[in-house]
Structures are given as structure tokens and as C-alpha cells.
Backbone as CSV, one residue per row, in Angstrom:
resi,resn,N_x,N_y,N_z,CA_x,CA_y,CA_z,C_x,C_y,C_z
1,MET,11.801,5.896,-23.882,11.533,7.309,-23.992,12.768,8.112,-23.577
2,ALA,12.967,9.246,-24.173,14.108,10.104,-23.848,13.925,10.747,-22.478
3,PRO,15.031,11.095,-21.826,14.927,11.779,-20.532,14.121,13.075,-20.650
4,MET,13.381,13.383,-19.592,12.576,14.597,-19.530,12.807,15.268,-18.181
5,GLN,12.322,16.475,-18.062,12.360,17.208,-16.806,10.979,17.166,-16.171
6,ALA,10.954,17.166,-14.851,9.708,17.204,-14.097,9.972,17.911,-12.773
7,SER,8.903,18.214,-12.052,9.006,18.820,-10.719,8.416,17.846,-9.710
8,VAL,9.073,17.725,-8.569,8.544,16.872,-7.513,7.229,17.481,-7.032
9,HIS,6.174,16.678,-7.025,4.863,17.142,-6.567,4.689,16.808,-5.089
10,ARG,4.939,15.559,-4.753,4.886,15.155,-3.346,5.915,14.054,-3.129
11,TYR,6.363,13.943,-1.895,7.344,12.917,-1.546,7.135,12.506,-0.097
12,ASP,7.027,11.207,0.140,6.867,10.662,1.490,8.197,10.027,1.886
13,ASP,8.958,10.707,2.755,10.294,10.214,3.111,10.231,8.946,3.959
14,GLU,9.097,8.659,4.581,8.962,7.429,5.345,8.912,6.209,4.415
15,PHE,8.228,6.344,3.305,8.062,5.220,2.386,8.929,5.322,1.136
16,GLY,9.510,6.505,0.867,10.363,6.675,-0.313,9.602,6.663,-1.613
17,SER,8.368,7.106,-1.568,7.552,7.158,-2.779,6.933,8.533,-2.911
18,GLY,6.383,8.823,-4.081,5.764,10.120,-4.288,5.294,10.273,-5.709
19,SER,5.325,11.501,-6.197,4.920,11.757,-7.571,5.643,12.993,-8.087
20,VAL,5.702,13.079,-9.399,6.263,14.247,-10.069,5.198,14.821,-10.989
21,LEU,5.346,16.096,-11.310,4.481,16.741,-12.284,5.287,17.004,-13.543
22,LEU,4.775,16.513,-14.666,5.392,16.833,-15.946,5.036,18.271,-16.298
23,ASP,5.777,18.856,-17.228,5.525,20.245,-17.582,4.146,20.446,-18.205
24,ASP,3.526,19.369,-18.710,2.168,19.488,-19.258,1.093,19.325,-18.187
25,GLY,1.501,19.166,-16.908,0.565,19.083,-15.800,0.182,17.680,-15.368
26,ARG,0.625,16.653,-16.102,0.303,15.279,-15.698,1.084,14.895,-14.454
27,GLU,0.404,14.233,-13.516,1.053,13.740,-12.307,1.426,12.276,-12.526
28,ILE,2.699,11.944,-12.292,3.207,10.591,-12.481,3.741,10.085,-11.139
29,PRO,3.157,9.014,-10.598,3.643,8.474,-9.321,4.937,7.681,-9.497
30,PHE,5.703,7.563,-8.426,6.864,6.668,-8.422,6.893,5.931,-7.097
31,ASP,7.469,4.725,-7.128,7.481,3.891,-5.925,8.866,3.847,-5.297
32,THR,8.972,3.123,-4.217,10.209,3.021,-3.457,11.372,2.522,-4.297
33,ALA,11.130,1.577,-5.201,12.209,1.022,-6.028,12.865,2.100,-6.882
34,VAL,12.072,3.016,-7.425,12.624,4.108,-8.242,13.479,5.018,-7.372
35,MET,12.982,5.357,-6.197,13.739,6.230,-5.294,15.015,5.547,-4.827
36,ASP,14.940,4.275,-4.459,16.130,3.540,-4.010,17.198,3.514,-5.095
37,ALA,16.798,3.332,-6.339,17.748,3.266,-7.452,18.340,4.632,-7.795
38,SER,17.707,5.707,-7.339,18.169,7.052,-7.694,19.465,7.438,-6.992
39,GLY,19.737,6.845,-5.835,20.897,7.246,-5.048,20.643,8.492,-4.219
40,LEU,19.450,9.056,-4.307,19.093,10.242,-3.534,18.500,9.822,-2.202
41,ARG,18.632,10.685,-1.219,18.071,10.379,0.096,16.763,11.116,0.355
42,LEU,16.593,12.261,-0.253,15.447,13.116,0.041,15.071,13.915,-1.199
43,LEU,13.808,14.222,-1.319,13.314,15.131,-2.351,12.420,16.150,-1.674
44,ARG,12.276,17.311,-2.297,11.381,18.317,-1.743,10.409,18.767,-2.830
45,PRO,9.180,19.076,-2.482,8.217,19.556,-3.475,8.768,20.765,-4.224
46,GLY,8.565,20.760,-5.533,9.042,21.844,-6.383,10.422,21.607,-6.973
47,GLN,11.158,20.669,-6.425,12.507,20.378,-6.901,12.453,19.826,-8.326
48,ARG,13.339,20.319,-9.194,13.394,19.843,-10.577,14.248,18.578,-10.619
49,VAL,13.765,17.590,-11.341,14.459,16.323,-11.496,14.396,15.902,-12.961
50,SER,15.303,15.036,-13.335,15.260,14.397,-14.649,14.624,13.037,-14.457
51,ILE,13.848,12.600,-15.438,13.180,11.305,-15.343,13.208,10.593,-16.689
52,THR,13.065,9.285,-16.621,12.724,8.495,-17.797,11.512,7.663,-17.407
53,MET,10.713,7.344,-18.405,9.514,6.567,-18.129,9.097,5.750,-19.335
54,THR,8.316,4.703,-19.070,7.668,3.949,-20.129,6.392,4.709,-20.482
55,ASP,5.529,4.099,-21.251,4.264,4.748,-21.581,3.402,4.986,-20.345
56,THR,3.611,4.178,-19.301,2.709,4.256,-18.149,3.371,4.475,-16.794
57,ALA,4.697,4.339,-16.704,5.328,4.400,-15.381,6.682,5.110,-15.416
58,LEU,6.981,5.786,-14.334,8.293,6.398,-14.161,9.288,5.277,-13.840
59,THR,10.414,5.227,-14.566,11.380,4.152,-14.372,12.700,4.617,-13.785
60,ARG,12.999,5.896,-13.912,14.251,6.421,-13.358,14.064,7.885,-12.998
61,LEU,14.688,8.300,-11.888,14.610,9.666,-11.397,16.012,10.050,-10.927
62,TRP,16.489,11.231,-11.302,17.801,11.675,-10.858,17.912,13.186,-10.957
63,ILE,18.952,13.718,-10.354,19.292,15.126,-10.462,20.606,15.184,-11.215
64,VAL,20.637,15.934,-12.290,21.853,16.039,-13.097,23.005,16.497,-12.220
65,GLY,24.097,15.742,-12.279,25.287,16.086,-11.514,25.373,15.409,-10.154
66,ILE,24.325,14.674,-9.770,24.343,13.981,-8.483,24.192,12.491,-8.739
67,GLY,25.159,11.727,-8.292,25.113,10.277,-8.451,26.186,9.771,-9.397
68,ASP,26.352,8.463,-9.411,27.341,7.836,-10.268,27.058,8.139,-11.729
69,ASN,28.109,8.449,-12.459,28.028,8.696,-13.897,27.083,9.838,-14.260
70,GLU,26.933,10.804,-13.385,26.077,11.956,-13.655,26.914,13.235,-13.602
71,PRO,27.641,13.520,-14.691,28.454,14.743,-14.684,27.576,15.989,-14.711
72,ILE,28.058,17.038,-14.087,27.371,18.326,-14.152,27.596,18.883,-15.547
73,ARG,26.526,19.290,-16.182,26.618,19.804,-17.564,26.514,21.285,-17.588
């Protein structure tokens, strides 16, 4: 699936997991592995992020311009 935008819905910094809200209102959870791979240390509710996902799961989360190979556009 192509990259999409979402908003952080909740984030547990103790466990590194949480969920995002897609613009259509669907809540998609993510686990520690996704957060660890993002290179980010913290997220806050309402923060806009870019994501990729399969039909059922979020597979990548990032902020444009933050992290390796993520130029600011």
C-alpha cells in the first residue's frame, strides 16, 4: 500500500506501542517493533505521521524529514 497520513491517537512510552487514526476515522494499532524501527523516541497524541500498512496492520511509521533517508520535502 502507498504511504498515507495519520494522527497519533494514543501512545504508551513505557511499552512503545499505541495507535493512529486514519483520516476516515479508523483506529489502527501498532506494536513496539514498528516504533523501534521508526527511529523515533516519543510520539504525542494528535501528531501527524506518515504510515504504510498491509490490509490489516501498520508496518511502518515515520515523520517526514526525521530519520535516515527522510529528506524534508
